[in-house]
C-alpha positions, 0 to 999 in steps of 0.5 A: 630259829627263823620262820618265814610264813607266806600267805598267797593267792593261788595265782602265785603258785608257779612263782612260789614253786620256782622261788623254792626251787632256787632259794630253798636252802632252808631246813624245812618247808611246810605246806599248809594242807587243805583244798587250796594246797592240792595244785602247788603240792603237785607242782612241788612234787614234780619239781622234787621239792621236799616238804611237810604237808600239815594242817595249819593247827599242827604247824607250831607243834612241828616247828618246836621240834626243829633245830633252833638255828634253822630257817623254816618257810611255811606256805598257806595258799588261799582260795581264788574266790576270795576276790569276789567279796573284797571284804572277805579277801581282807578278813581272811588275809588279816586272820591268817596273818594273826594266826601265823604271825604268833610262831613267825618272824616275818610274814610275806604276803604274795598279793597286790593291792587287789583293788585297794583291799590290802593297801594298808595291810602293813600298817594295820597289822603292825601290832602282830607279833612279827613284821608283815610285808606284801609284794612291793616295787623298788619305790615302795609302792604295793603292786597292783595285782598278779599281773602287775607283779610279773610285768615288773610293776605299775609303770611297766603295766601302764606302758603296756596298757597304753601301747594297745591304744585303747583296745581292751586287752585281757592279760593271762599268765599260766595260772590265769589261763588255768583258772579263767572261768572261776576268775571272771565269775569272781570279777562279776563278769558272769555268775555262770562261767559256762555262759560264754554268751553273756561273758562275751556280751560284757567283754564286747561292751567293755571293748575287749578284743585282745588277750595278752599271753604273758610268758613268765618262763615258767612251765609248772602249769601245763597247757598254757598255749592250748588254754589261751587259744581256746580262750581267744576262740570263745571270745574272738580275741586276738592273741598277743605274745608278751614277756613277763619277768620274776625280778620283782617277786624274787627281790621281795622273797629274798628280802624277806628271807634275808631278815633272818640275818638281821634277827640272828 
């Protein structure tokens, strides 16, 4: 039996659903059911993906009843608010790794460096019962964050930033657009996401004048256009259309799945 456990930030919901749709040739998909799984569950339902929703504690017992030559993927989504306090993000992710590695053959993190919080996660968790991986570029470097992941890595990220010639630009994927109030609060821009005046002051002080609408080609999150336009109106930002791609994420996902051949 091969169990791939994925611990993911909710910002990667859409990319995960796409990977499951495209590469879902495994015996069972398990979604850890809690307050952070509601949104991705809805998207999996709409996409026609079959899954088992279980509490984290019930996953080991469920796995025992599946054929020993099967491949199982377990997904555990973590809350966006963890980014507000780096040590909370680190301790929560490490704790989930320890818990889920006990019955897994591979753990894959759908996270980036997130301010260097997870920079040493693979080495620091190397004593776990199974290997731990995180989203990386071809050169082995961990991606910066969810934006860098869909831009294709650090070089592409820096290239885009340089093209703005010093003008502050706020990047938005569909999930960012859907959760921007929570994310600007987690980033410390404002304690009250409805205090647009304060948020605008911070953006102005930091030199932000544009919002990059990052089209990933995924449409699981509805209302992307409207949300970006609303955000731009609130802060008087110019909207820039930009294309992303899923190549980096897909390679990491497929590489983790491919470990089942090595183990067999």
